[in-house]
CHARMM-style PDB file with segment names, atoms N, HN, CA, C and O in Angstrom:
ATOM      1  N   MET     1      72.154 133.239 -77.977  1.00  0.00      PROA
ATOM      2  CA  MET     1      73.075 133.702 -76.607  1.00  0.00      PROA
ATOM      3  C   MET     1      73.051 132.131 -75.768  1.00  0.00      PROA
ATOM      4  O   MET     1      74.191 131.940 -75.343  1.00  0.00      PROA
ATOM      5  N   MET     2      72.416 131.328 -75.516  1.00  0.00      PROA
ATOM      6  HN  MET     2      71.491 131.483 -75.861  1.00  0.00      PROA
ATOM      7  CA  MET     2      72.199 130.738 -74.694  1.00  0.00      PROA
ATOM      8  C   MET     2      72.971 129.233 -75.254  1.00  0.00      PROA
ATOM      9  O   MET     2      73.304 128.462 -74.354  1.00  0.00      PROA
ATOM     10  N   TRP     3      73.279 128.776 -76.796  1.00  0.00      PROA
ATOM     11  HN  TRP     3      73.008 129.403 -77.527  1.00  0.00      PROA
ATOM     12  CA  TRP     3      74.719 128.812 -77.041  1.00  0.00      PROA
ATOM     13  C   TRP     3      75.813 128.748 -76.526  1.00  0.00      PROA
ATOM     14  O   TRP     3      76.377 127.721 -76.152  1.00  0.00      PROA
ATOM     15  N   GLY     4      76.333 130.200 -76.445  1.00  0.00      PROA
ATOM     16  HN  GLY     4      75.874 131.035 -76.749  1.00  0.00      PROA
ATOM     17  CA  GLY     4      77.406 130.811 -75.347  1.00  0.00      PROA
ATOM     18  C   GLY     4      77.795 129.658 -74.191  1.00  0.00      PROA
ATOM     19  O   GLY     4      78.852 129.040 -74.066  1.00  0.00      PROA
ATOM     20  N   TYR     5      76.822 129.602 -73.555  1.00  0.00      PROA
ATOM     21  HN  TYR     5      75.963 130.104 -73.657  1.00  0.00      PROA
ATOM     22  CA  TYR     5      76.125 129.818 -72.009  1.00  0.00      PROA
ATOM     23  C   TYR     5      77.030 127.966 -71.712  1.00  0.00      PROA
ATOM     24  O   TYR     5      77.960 127.705 -70.949  1.00  0.00      PROA
ATOM     25  N   GLY     6      76.324 127.105 -72.584  1.00  0.00      PROA
ATOM     26  HN  GLY     6      75.568 127.317 -73.203  1.00  0.00      PROA
ATOM     27  CA  GLY     6      76.417 125.562 -72.888  1.00  0.00      PROA
ATOM     28  C   GLY     6      77.116 125.454 -73.478  1.00  0.00      PROA
ATOM     29  O   GLY     6      76.737 124.548 -74.221  1.00  0.00      PROA
ATOM     30  N   MET     7      78.712 125.969 -73.986  1.00  0.00      PROA
ATOM     31  HN  MET     7      79.020 126.705 -73.382  1.00  0.00      PROA
ATOM     32  CA  MET     7      79.387 126.028 -74.386  1.00  0.00      PROA
ATOM     33  C   MET     7      80.362 126.358 -72.494  1.00  0.00      PROA
ATOM     34  O   MET     7      80.898 125.389 -71.956  1.00  0.00      PROA
ATOM     35  N   TRP     8      80.394 127.410 -71.975  1.00  0.00      PROA
ATOM     36  HN  TRP     8      79.959 128.197 -72.412  1.00  0.00      PROA
ATOM     37  CA  TRP     8      81.226 127.838 -71.555  1.00  0.00      PROA
ATOM     38  C   TRP     8      80.728 126.666 -70.316  1.00  0.00      PROA
ATOM     39  O   TRP     8      81.783 126.263 -69.826  1.00  0.00      PROA
ATOM     40  N   TRP     9      79.890 126.172 -69.828  1.00  0.00      PROA
ATOM     41  HN  TRP     9      79.033 126.499 -70.226  1.00  0.00      PROA
ATOM     42  CA  TRP     9      79.988 124.669 -69.144  1.00  0.00      PROA
ATOM     43  C   TRP     9      80.267 123.166 -69.980  1.00  0.00      PROA
ATOM     44  O   TRP     9      80.062 122.200 -69.246  1.00  0.00      PROA
ATOM     45  N   GLY    10      80.512 122.965 -70.777  1.00  0.00      PROA
ATOM     46  HN  GLY    10      80.679 123.750 -71.374  1.00  0.00      PROA
ATOM     47  CA  GLY    10      81.359 122.112 -71.992  1.00  0.00      PROA
ATOM     48  C   GLY    10      82.591 122.352 -71.406  1.00  0.00      PROA
ATOM     49  O   GLY    10      83.108 121.411 -70.805  1.00  0.00      PROA
ATOM     50  N   GLY    11      83.025 123.145 -71.443  1.00  0.00      PROA
ATOM     51  HN  GLY    11      82.605 123.910 -71.932  1.00  0.00      PROA
ATOM     52  CA  GLY    11      84.471 123.746 -71.570  1.00  0.00      PROA
ATOM     53  C   GLY    11      84.748 123.339 -70.168  1.00  0.00      PROA
ATOM     54  O   GLY    11      85.398 122.308 -69.994  1.00  0.00      PROA
ATOM     55  N   LEU    12      84.314 124.058 -69.099  1.00  0.00      PROA
ATOM     56  HN  LEU    12      83.786 124.896 -69.240  1.00  0.00      PROA
ATOM     57  CA  LEU    12      84.410 123.826 -67.704  1.00  0.00      PROA
ATOM     58  C   LEU    12      84.267 121.743 -67.498  1.00  0.00      PROA
ATOM     59  O   LEU    12      85.199 121.137 -66.968  1.00  0.00      PROA
ATOM     60  N   ILE    13      83.430 121.245 -67.836  1.00  0.00      PROA
ATOM     61  HN  ILE    13      82.673 121.738 -68.267  1.00  0.00      PROA
ATOM     62  CA  ILE    13      83.451 120.292 -67.368  1.00  0.00      PROA
ATOM     63  C   ILE    13      84.512 119.283 -68.100  1.00  0.00      PROA
ATOM     64  O   ILE    13      84.629 118.092 -67.808  1.00  0.00      PROA
ATOM     65  N   TRP    14      85.084 119.809 -68.865  1.00  0.00      PROA
ATOM     66  HN  TRP    14      84.989 120.776 -69.102  1.00  0.00      PROA
ATOM     67  CA  TRP    14      86.701 118.895 -69.844  1.00  0.00      PROA
ATOM     68  C   TRP    14      87.840 118.981 -68.625  1.00  0.00      PROA
ATOM     69  O   TRP    14      88.462 118.230 -67.873  1.00  0.00      PROA
ATOM     70  N   LEU    15      87.688 120.482 -68.950  1.00  0.00      PROA
ATOM     71  HN  LEU    15      87.183 121.093 -69.560  1.00  0.00      PROA
ATOM     72  CA  LEU    15      88.443 121.021 -67.794  1.00  0.00      PROA
ATOM     73  C   LEU    15      88.962 120.572 -66.081  1.00  0.00      PROA
ATOM     74  O   LEU    15      89.977 120.634 -65.387  1.00  0.00      PROA
ATOM     75  N   VAL    16      87.667 120.144 -65.983  1.00  0.00      PROA
ATOM     76  HN  VAL    16      86.842 120.093 -66.546  1.00  0.00      PROA
ATOM     77  CA  VAL    16      87.702 119.389 -64.503  1.00  0.00      PROA
ATOM     78  C   VAL    16      87.781 117.811 -64.844  1.00  0.00      PROA
ATOM     79  O   VAL    16      88.655 117.377 -64.093  1.00  0.00      PROA
ATOM     80  N   LEU    17      87.489 117.202 -65.296  1.00  0.00      PROA
ATOM     81  HN  LEU    17      86.779 117.554 -65.906  1.00  0.00      PROA
ATOM     82  CA  LEU    17      87.637 116.215 -66.112  1.00  0.00      PROA
ATOM     83  C   LEU    17      89.146 115.924 -66.426  1.00  0.00      PROA
ATOM     84  O   LEU    17      89.813 115.091 -65.812  1.00  0.00      PROA
ATOM     85  N   ILE    18      89.515 116.550 -67.248  1.00  0.00      PROA
ATOM     86  HN  ILE    18      88.974 117.227 -67.747  1.00  0.00      PROA
ATOM     87  CA  ILE    18      91.380 116.923 -67.214  1.00  0.00      PROA
ATOM     88  C   ILE    18      92.421 116.996 -65.846  1.00  0.00      PROA
ATOM     89  O   ILE    18      93.371 116.396 -65.343  1.00  0.00      PROA
ATOM     90  N   ALA    19      91.837 117.770 -65.702  1.00  0.00      PROA
ATOM     91  HN  ALA    19      91.065 118.257 -66.111  1.00  0.00      PROA
ATOM     92  CA  ALA    19      92.756 117.636 -64.162  1.00  0.00      PROA
ATOM     93  C   ALA    19      92.556 116.342 -62.778  1.00  0.00      PROA
ATOM     94  O   ALA    19      93.311 115.974 -61.878  1.00  0.00      PROA
ATOM     95  N   ALA    20      91.541 116.055 -63.078  1.00  0.00      PROA
ATOM     96  HN  ALA    20      90.927 116.354 -63.809  1.00  0.00      PROA
ATOM     97  CA  ALA    20      91.235 115.036 -62.310  1.00  0.00      PROA
ATOM     98  C   ALA    20      92.076 113.449 -62.749  1.00  0.00      PROA
ATOM     99  O   ALA    20      92.598 112.490 -62.180  1.00  0.00      PROA
ATOM    100  N   LEU    21      91.858 113.823 -63.798  1.00  0.00      PROA
ATOM    101  HN  LEU    21      91.434 114.602 -64.260  1.00  0.00      PROA
ATOM    102  CA  LEU    21      92.723 113.180 -64.145  1.00  0.00      PROA
ATOM    103  C   LEU    21      94.170 113.176 -63.777  1.00  0.00      PROA
ATOM    104  O   LEU    21      94.658 112.530 -62.850  1.00  0.00      PROA
ATOM    105  N   VAL    22      94.813 113.975 -64.611  1.00  0.00      PROA
ATOM    106  HN  VAL    22      94.417 114.500 -65.364  1.00  0.00      PROA
ATOM    107  CA  VAL    22      96.093 114.550 -64.186  1.00  0.00      PROA
ATOM    108  C   VAL    22      96.744 113.531 -62.705  1.00  0.00      PROA
ATOM    109  O   VAL    22      97.389 112.541 -62.360  1.00  0.00      PROA
ATOM    110  N   TRP    23      95.744 115.048 -62.140  1.00  0.00      PROA
ATOM    111  HN  TRP    23      95.220 115.852 -62.421  1.00  0.00      PROA
ATOM    112  CA  TRP    23      95.818 114.404 -60.277  1.00  0.00      PROA
ATOM    113  C   TRP    23      95.952 112.367 -60.495  1.00  0.00      PROA
ATOM    114  O   TRP    23      96.854 111.555 -60.287  1.00  0.00      PROA
ATOM    115  N   THR    24      95.262 112.321 -60.742  1.00  0.00      PROA
ATOM    116  HN  THR    24      94.530 112.980 -60.911  1.00  0.00      PROA
ATOM    117  CA  THR    24      94.688 111.136 -60.304  1.00  0.00      PROA
ATOM    118  C   THR    24      96.476 110.343 -61.023  1.00  0.00      PROA
ATOM    119  O   THR    24      97.177 109.550 -60.395  1.00  0.00      PROA
ATOM    120  N   LEU    25      96.682 110.727 -62.001  1.00  0.00      PROA
ATOM    121  HN  LEU    25      96.113 111.371 -62.511  1.00  0.00      PROA
ATOM    122  CA  LEU    25      97.878 109.758 -62.838  1.00  0.00      PROA
ATOM    123  C   LEU    25      99.843 110.237 -62.019  1.00  0.00      PROA
ATOM    124  O   LEU    25     100.951 109.717 -62.153  1.00  0.00      PROA
ATOM    125  N   VAL    26      99.311 111.457 -61.222  1.00  0.00      PROA
ATOM    126  HN  VAL    26      98.411 111.879 -61.113  1.00  0.00      PROA
ATOM    127  CA  VAL    26     100.591 111.613 -60.649  1.00  0.00      PROA
ATOM    128  C   VAL    26      99.909 111.103 -59.184  1.00  0.00      PROA
ATOM    129  O   VAL    26      99.612 109.923 -59.372  1.00  0.00      PROA
ATOM    130  N   ALA    27      99.687 111.334 -58.362  1.00  0.00      PROA
ATOM    131  HN  ALA    27      99.928 112.293 -58.209  1.00  0.00      PROA
ATOM    132  CA  ALA    27      98.937 110.445 -56.952  1.00  0.00      PROA
ATOM    133  C   ALA    27      99.311 108.947 -57.498  1.00  0.00      PROA
ATOM    134  O   ALA    27      99.300 108.343 -56.426  1.00  0.00      PROA
ATOM    135  N   THR    28      99.556 108.206 -58.248  1.00  0.00      PROA
ATOM    136  HN  THR    28      99.565 108.697 -59.120  1.00  0.00      PROA
ATOM    137  CA  THR    28      99.552 106.901 -58.704  1.00  0.00      PROA
ATOM    138  C   THR    28     100.955 106.801 -58.974  1.00  0.00      PROA
ATOM    139  O   THR    28     101.672 105.934 -58.474  1.00  0.00      PROA
ATOM    140  N   ASN    29     101.334 107.663 -59.742  1.00  0.00      PROA
ATOM    141  HN  ASN    29     100.751 108.367 -60.148  1.00  0.00      PROA
ATOM    142  CA  ASN    29     103.304 107.604 -60.010  1.00  0.00      PROA
ATOM    143  C   ASN    29     103.707 108.139 -58.402  1.00  0.00      PROA
ATOM    144  O   ASN    29     104.848 107.692 -58.517  1.00  0.00      PROA
ATOM    145  N   ARG    30     103.712 108.594 -57.315  1.00  0.00      PROA
ATOM    146  HN  ARG    30     102.785 108.958 -57.222  1.00  0.00      PROA
ATOM    147  CA  ARG    30     104.098 108.780 -56.857  1.00  0.00      PROA
ATOM    148  C   ARG    30     104.307 107.339 -55.700  1.00  0.00      PROA
ATOM    149  O   ARG    30     105.414 106.951 -55.328  1.00  0.00      PROA
ATOM    150  N   GLN    31     103.193 106.807 -55.343  1.00  0.00      PROA
ATOM    151  HN  GLN    31     102.293 107.122 -55.646  1.00  0.00      PROA
ATOM    152  CA  GLN    31     102.633 105.751 -54.711  1.00  0.00      PROA
ATOM    153  C   GLN    31     103.251 104.416 -55.076  1.00  0.00      PROA
ATOM    154  O   GLN    31     103.248 103.372 -54.424  1.00  0.00      PROA
ATOM    155  N   SER    32     103.946 104.762 -56.631  1.00  0.00      PROA
ATOM    156  HN  SER    32     103.948 105.610 -57.160  1.00  0.00      PROA
ATOM    157  CA  SER    32     104.695 103.343 -57.420  1.00  0.00      PROA
ATOM    158  C   SER    32     106.120 103.679 -57.170  1.00  0.00      PROA
ATOM    159  O   SER    32     106.837 102.733 -56.843  1.00  0.00      PROA
ATOM    160  N   ARG    33     106.534 104.580 -57.242  1.00  0.00      PROA
ATOM    161  HN  ARG    33     105.952 105.349 -57.507  1.00  0.00      PROA
ATOM    162  CA  ARG    33     107.638 104.785 -56.985  1.00  0.00      PROA
ATOM    163  C   ARG    33     108.634 104.044 -55.498  1.00  0.00      PROA
ATOM    164  O   ARG    33     108.133 104.220 -54.388  1.00  0.00      PROA
ATOM    165  N   PRO    34     109.345 103.632 -55.543  1.00  0.00      PROA
ATOM    166  CA  PRO    34     110.298 102.236 -55.197  1.00  0.00      PROA
ATOM    167  C   PRO    34     111.012 103.387 -53.553  1.00  0.00      PROA
ATOM    168  O   PRO    34     110.782 104.575 -53.329  1.00  0.00      PROA
ATOM    169  N   THR    35     111.355 102.989 -53.222  1.00  0.00      PROA
ATOM    170  HN  THR    35     111.542 102.023 -53.404  1.00  0.00      PROA
ATOM    171  CA  THR    35     112.161 103.886 -52.091  1.00  0.00      PROA
ATOM    172  C   THR    35     113.548 103.035 -51.673  1.00  0.00      PROA
ATOM    173  O   THR    35     113.722 101.833 -51.872  1.00  0.00      PROA
ATOM    174  N   ARG    36     114.112 103.595 -51.295  1.00  0.00      PROA
ATOM    175  HN  ARG    36     113.970 104.571 -51.134  1.00  0.00      PROA
ATOM    176  CA  ARG    36     115.628 102.957 -51.191  1.00  0.00      PROA
ATOM    177  C   ARG    36     116.290 102.800 -50.009  1.00  0.00      PROA
ATOM    178  O   ARG    36     116.231 103.596 -49.072  1.00  0.00      PROA
ATOM    179  N   PRO    37     117.111 101.482 -50.047  1.00  0.00      PROA
ATOM    180  CA  PRO    37     117.418 101.267 -48.383  1.00  0.00      PROA
ATOM    181  C   PRO    37     118.059 102.081 -47.576  1.00  0.00      PROA
ATOM    182  O   PRO    37     118.837 102.823 -48.176  1.00  0.00      PROA
ATOM    183  N   SER    38     118.023 102.207 -46.520  1.00  0.00      PROA
ATOM    184  HN  SER    38     117.391 101.604 -46.032  1.00  0.00      PROA
ATOM    185  CA  SER    38     118.672 103.784 -45.819  1.00  0.00      PROA
ATOM    186  C   SER    38     120.712 102.971 -45.473  1.00  0.00      PROA
ATOM    187  O   SER    38     121.177 102.999 -46.612  1.00  0.00      PROA
ATOM    188  N   ALA    39     120.864 102.893 -45.345  1.00  0.00      PROA
ATOM    189  HN  ALA    39     120.486 102.870 -44.419  1.00  0.00      PROA
ATOM    190  CA  ALA    39     122.316 103.277 -45.531  1.00  0.00      PROA
ATOM    191  C   ALA    39     122.388 101.844 -43.739  1.00  0.00      PROA
ATOM    192  O   ALA    39     123.335 101.137 -43.395  1.00  0.00      PROA
ATOM    193  N   LEU    40     121.218 101.957 -43.192  1.00  0.00      PROA
ATOM    194  HN  LEU    40     120.449 102.530 -43.471  1.00  0.00      PROA
ATOM    195  CA  LEU    40     121.136 100.995 -42.259  1.00  0.00      PROA
ATOM    196  C   LEU    40     121.022  99.587 -42.604  1.00  0.00      PROA
ATOM    197  O   LEU    40     121.542  98.473 -42.538  1.00  0.00      PROA
ATOM    198  N   ASP    41     120.258 100.126 -42.921  1.00  0.00      PROA
ATOM    199  HN  ASP    41     119.836 101.031 -42.975  1.00  0.00      PROA
ATOM    200  CA  ASP    41     119.215  98.506 -43.935  1.00  0.00      PROA
ATOM    201  C   ASP    41     120.029  98.021 -44.395  1.00  0.00      PROA
ATOM    202  O   ASP    41     120.073  96.791 -44.373  1.00  0.00      PROA
ATOM    203  N   ILE    42     121.120  98.836 -45.068  1.00  0.00      PROA
ATOM    204  HN  ILE    42     121.084  99.835 -45.085  1.00  0.00      PROA
ATOM    205  CA  ILE    42     122.225  97.929 -45.829  1.00  0.00      PROA
ATOM    206  C   ILE    42     122.886  97.582 -45.420  1.00  0.00      PROA
ATOM    207  O   ILE    42     123.504  96.715 -46.037  1.00  0.00      PROA
ATOM    208  N   LEU    43     123.374  97.968 -43.941  1.00  0.00      PROA
ATOM    209  HN  LEU    43     122.873  98.673 -43.440  1.00  0.00      PROA
ATOM    210  CA  LEU    43     124.252  97.202 -43.670  1.00  0.00      PROA
ATOM    211  C   LEU    43     123.836  96.610 -42.920  1.00  0.00      PROA
ATOM    212  O   LEU    43     124.815  96.273 -42.255  1.00  0.00      PROA
ATOM    213  N   GLU    44     122.813  96.099 -42.401  1.00  0.00      PROA
ATOM    214  HN  GLU    44     122.017  96.373 -42.941  1.00  0.00      PROA
ATOM    215  CA  GLU    44     122.028  95.079 -40.955  1.00  0.00      PROA
ATOM    216  C   GLU    44     122.185  93.923 -42.513  1.00  0.00      PROA
ATOM    217  O   GLU    44     122.648  92.820 -42.222  1.00  0.00      PROA
ATOM    218  N   GLU    45     122.037  94.010 -43.170  1.00  0.00      PROA
ATOM    219  HN  GLU    45     121.660  94.906 -43.406  1.00  0.00      PROA
ATOM    220  CA  GLU    45     121.248  93.440 -45.259  1.00  0.00      PROA
ATOM    221  C   GLU    45     122.874  92.210 -44.802  1.00  0.00      PROA
ATOM    222  O   GLU    45     122.869  91.107 -44.256  1.00  0.00      PROA
ATOM    223  N   ARG    46     123.783  92.862 -45.210  1.00  0.00      PROA
ATOM    224  HN  ARG    46     123.787  93.758 -45.654  1.00  0.00      PROA
ATOM    225  CA  ARG    46     124.947  92.744 -44.553  1.00  0.00      PROA
ATOM    226  C   ARG    46     125.830  91.829 -43.483  1.00  0.00      PROA
ATOM    227  O   ARG    46     126.935  91.300 -43.600  1.00  0.00      PROA
ATOM    228  N   PHE    47     125.422  91.845 -43.016  1.00  0.00      PROA
ATOM    229  HN  PHE    47     124.524  92.275 -42.921  1.00  0.00      PROA
ATOM    230  CA  PHE    47     125.458  91.902 -41.367  1.00  0.00      PROA
ATOM    231  C   PHE    47     124.836  89.940 -41.673  1.00  0.00      PROA
ATOM    232  O   PHE    47     125.467  88.884 -41.703  1.00  0.00      PROA
ATOM    233  N   ALA    48     123.578  90.220 -41.818  1.00  0.00      PROA
ATOM    234  HN  ALA    48     123.065  91.078 -41.794  1.00  0.00      PROA
ATOM    235  CA  ALA    48     122.448  88.862 -41.726  1.00  0.00      PROA
ATOM    236  C   ALA    48     123.552  88.203 -42.647  1.00  0.00      PROA
ATOM    237  O   ALA    48     124.094  87.185 -42.215  1.00  0.00      PROA
ATOM    238  N   ARG    49     123.959  88.737 -43.974  1.00  0.00      PROA
ATOM    239  HN  ARG    49     123.519  89.563 -44.325  1.00  0.00      PROA
ATOM    240  CA  ARG    49     124.351  87.213 -44.758  1.00  0.00      PROA
ATOM    241  C   ARG    49     125.653  87.048 -44.805  1.00  0.00      PROA
ATOM    242  O   ARG    49     126.263  86.471 -45.705  1.00  0.00      PROA
ATOM    243  N   GLY    50     126.188  87.630 -43.682  1.00  0.00      PROA
ATOM    244  HN  GLY    50     125.692  88.099 -42.951  1.00  0.00      PROA
ATOM    245  CA  GLY    50     127.682  87.223 -43.230  1.00  0.00      PROA
ATOM    246  C   GLY    50     128.529  87.889 -43.955  1.00  0.00      PROA
ATOM    247  O   GLY    50     129.605  87.316 -44.131  1.00  0.00      PROA
ATOM    248  N   GLU    51     128.367  89.170 -44.555  1.00  0.00      PROA
ATOM    249  HN  GLU    51     127.493  89.635 -44.413  1.00  0.00      PROA
ATOM    250  CA  GLU    51     129.438  89.278 -45.411  1.00  0.00      PROA
ATOM    251  C   GLU    51     130.321  90.514 -44.960  1.00  0.00      PROA
ATOM    252  O   GLU    51     130.961  91.240 -45.720  1.00  0.00      PROA
ATOM    253  N   ILE    52     130.218  90.642 -43.262  1.00  0.00      PROA
ATOM    254  HN  ILE    52     129.698  90.052 -42.644  1.00  0.00      PROA
ATOM    255  CA  ILE    52     130.890  91.249 -42.677  1.00  0.00      PROA
ATOM    256  C   ILE    52     131.006  90.809 -41.208  1.00  0.00      PROA
ATOM    257  O   ILE    52     130.331  89.818 -40.929  1.00  0.00      PROA
ATOM    258  N   ASP    53     131.594  91.250 -40.403  1.00  0.00      PROA
ATOM    259  HN  ASP    53     132.143  92.055 -40.631  1.00  0.00      PROA
ATOM    260  CA  ASP    53     131.819  90.369 -39.429  1.00  0.00      PROA
ATOM    261  C   ASP    53     131.637  91.383 -38.268  1.00  0.00      PROA
ATOM    262  O   ASP    53     132.169  92.492 -38.224  1.00  0.00      PROA
ATOM    263  N   ALA    54     130.784  90.830 -37.304  1.00  0.00      PROA
ATOM    264  HN  ALA    54     130.351  89.929 -37.340  1.00  0.00      PROA
ATOM    265  CA  ALA    54     130.357  91.553 -35.840  1.00  0.00      PROA
ATOM    266  C   ALA    54     130.899  93.085 -35.497  1.00  0.00      PROA
ATOM    267  O   ALA    54     130.111  93.984 -35.203  1.00  0.00      PROA
ATOM    268  N   ASP    55     132.502  93.302 -35.577  1.00  0.00      PROA
ATOM    269  HN  ASP    55     133.142  92.571 -35.816  1.00  0.00      PROA
ATOM    270  CA  ASP    55     133.259  94.181 -35.026  1.00  0.00      PROA
ATOM    271  C   ASP    55     133.204  95.603 -35.929  1.00  0.00      PROA
ATOM    272  O   ASP    55     133.458  96.772 -35.638  1.00  0.00      PROA
ATOM    273  N   THR    56     132.626  94.759 -37.503  1.00  0.00      PROA
ATOM    274  HN  THR    56     132.420  93.809 -37.739  1.00  0.00      PROA
ATOM    275  CA  THR    56     132.731  95.650 -38.776  1.00  0.00      PROA
ATOM    276  C   THR    56     131.563  96.618 -38.664  1.00  0.00      PROA
ATOM    277  O   THR    56     131.546  97.814 -38.954  1.00  0.00      PROA
ATOM    278  N   TYR    57     130.146  95.502 -37.961  1.00  0.00      PROA
ATOM    279  HN  TYR    57     130.159  94.531 -37.725  1.00  0.00      PROA
ATOM    280  CA  TYR    57     128.956  95.997 -38.266  1.00  0.00      PROA
ATOM    281  C   TYR    57     128.779  97.152 -36.681  1.00  0.00      PROA
ATOM    282  O   TYR    57     128.257  98.257 -36.532  1.00  0.00      PROA
ATOM    283  N   ARG    58     129.203  96.598 -36.125  1.00  0.00      PROA
ATOM    284  HN  ARG    58     129.626  95.700 -36.246  1.00  0.00      PROA
ATOM    285  CA  ARG    58     129.192  97.360 -34.879  1.00  0.00      PROA
ATOM    286  C   ARG    58     129.630  99.264 -35.004  1.00  0.00      PROA
ATOM    287  O   ARG    58     129.133 100.348 -34.700  1.00  0.00      PROA
ATOM    288  N   PHE    59     131.158  98.578 -35.806  1.00  0.00      PROA
ATOM    289  HN  PHE    59     131.562  97.698 -36.054  1.00  0.00      PROA
ATOM    290  CA  PHE    59     131.925 100.198 -35.699  1.00  0.00      PROA
ATOM    291  C   PHE    59     130.876 100.925 -36.706  1.00  0.00      PROA
ATOM    292  O   PHE    59     130.330 102.007 -36.490  1.00  0.00      PROA
ATOM    293  N   THR    60     130.752 100.313 -37.559  1.00  0.00      PROA
ATOM    294  HN  THR    60     131.195  99.434 -37.734  1.00  0.00      PROA
ATOM    295  CA  THR    60     129.446 100.919 -39.008  1.00  0.00      PROA
ATOM    296  C   THR    60     128.653 101.671 -38.150  1.00  0.00      PROA
ATOM    297  O   THR    60     128.654 102.900 -38.074  1.00  0.00      PROA
ATOM    298  N   ARG    61     127.839 100.736 -37.376  1.00  0.00      PROA
ATOM    299  HN  ARG    61     127.838  99.738 -37.438  1.00  0.00      PROA
ATOM    300  CA  ARG    61     126.698 101.188 -37.125  1.00  0.00      PROA
ATOM    301  C   ARG    61     126.631 102.554 -36.231  1.00  0.00      PROA
ATOM    302  O   ARG    61     125.733 103.391 -36.139  1.00  0.00      PROA
ATOM    303  N   THR    62     127.901 102.470 -35.612  1.00  0.00      PROA
ATOM    304  HN  THR    62     128.630 101.791 -35.687  1.00  0.00      PROA
ATOM    305  CA  THR    62     127.875 103.724 -34.603  1.00  0.00      PROA
ATOM    306  C   THR    62     128.089 104.702 -35.217  1.00  0.00      PROA
ATOM    307  O   THR    62     127.697 105.824 -34.898  1.00  0.00      PROA
ATOM    308  N   GLU    63     129.065 104.279 -36.670  1.00  0.00      PROA
ATOM    309  HN  GLU    63     129.383 103.367 -36.928  1.00  0.00      PROA
ATOM    310  CA  GLU    63     129.840 105.885 -37.684  1.00  0.00      PROA
ATOM    311  C   GLU    63     128.358 106.438 -38.180  1.00  0.00      PROA
ATOM    312  O   GLU    63     128.221 107.644 -37.970  1.00  0.00      PROA
ATOM    313  N   LEU    64     127.216 105.781 -38.804  1.00  0.00      PROA
ATOM    314  HN  LEU    64     127.328 104.802 -38.975  1.00  0.00      PROA
ATOM    315  CA  LEU    64     126.131 106.210 -38.993  1.00  0.00      PROA
ATOM    316  C   LEU    64     125.324 106.005 -38.513  1.00  0.00      PROA
ATOM    317  O   LEU    64     124.431 105.692 -39.301  1.00  0.00      PROA
ATOM    318  N   GLU    65     124.821 105.970 -36.818  1.00  0.00      PROA
ATOM    319  HN  GLU    65     125.546 106.224 -36.178  1.00  0.00      PROA
ATOM    320  CA  GLU    65     124.020 106.940 -36.488  1.00  0.00      PROA
ATOM    321  C   GLU    65     124.883 107.951 -35.458  1.00  0.00      PROA
ATOM    322  O   GLU    65     124.347 108.057 -34.355  1.00  0.00      PROA
ATOM    323  N   ARG    66     126.315 108.825 -35.656  1.00  0.00      PROA
ATOM    324  HN  ARG    66     126.751 108.738 -36.552  1.00  0.00      PROA
ATOM    325  CA  ARG    66     126.770 109.644 -35.714  1.00  0.00      PROA
ATOM    326  C   ARG    66     125.805 110.248 -36.481  1.00  0.00      PROA
ATOM    327  O   ARG    66     124.637 110.281 -36.094  1.00  0.00      PROA
ATOM    328  N   ASN    67     126.149 110.723 -37.509  1.00  0.00      PROA
ATOM    329  HN  ASN    67     127.098 110.696 -37.824  1.00  0.00      PROA
ATOM    330  CA  ASN    67     125.800 111.323 -38.848  1.00  0.00      PROA
ATOM    331  C   ASN    67     124.726 111.354 -38.896  1.00  0.00      PROA
ATOM    332  OT1 ASN    67     124.165 111.805 -39.895  1.00  0.00      PROA
TER     333      ASN     67
END
């Protein structure tokens, strides 16, 4: 009868180890996921690189902030 209890504890330990591994993998994957820049960030980058002029920047920024 003791053999049955030992198998139960062994199975429980494996279950806990597998659950911890899965949780670690999921948590690591969430942190490493790259974030996309916002539209405002892209607008500011384009203005800083000189791709758009000041009037276009101000107009577009106003439109983005309105939404």
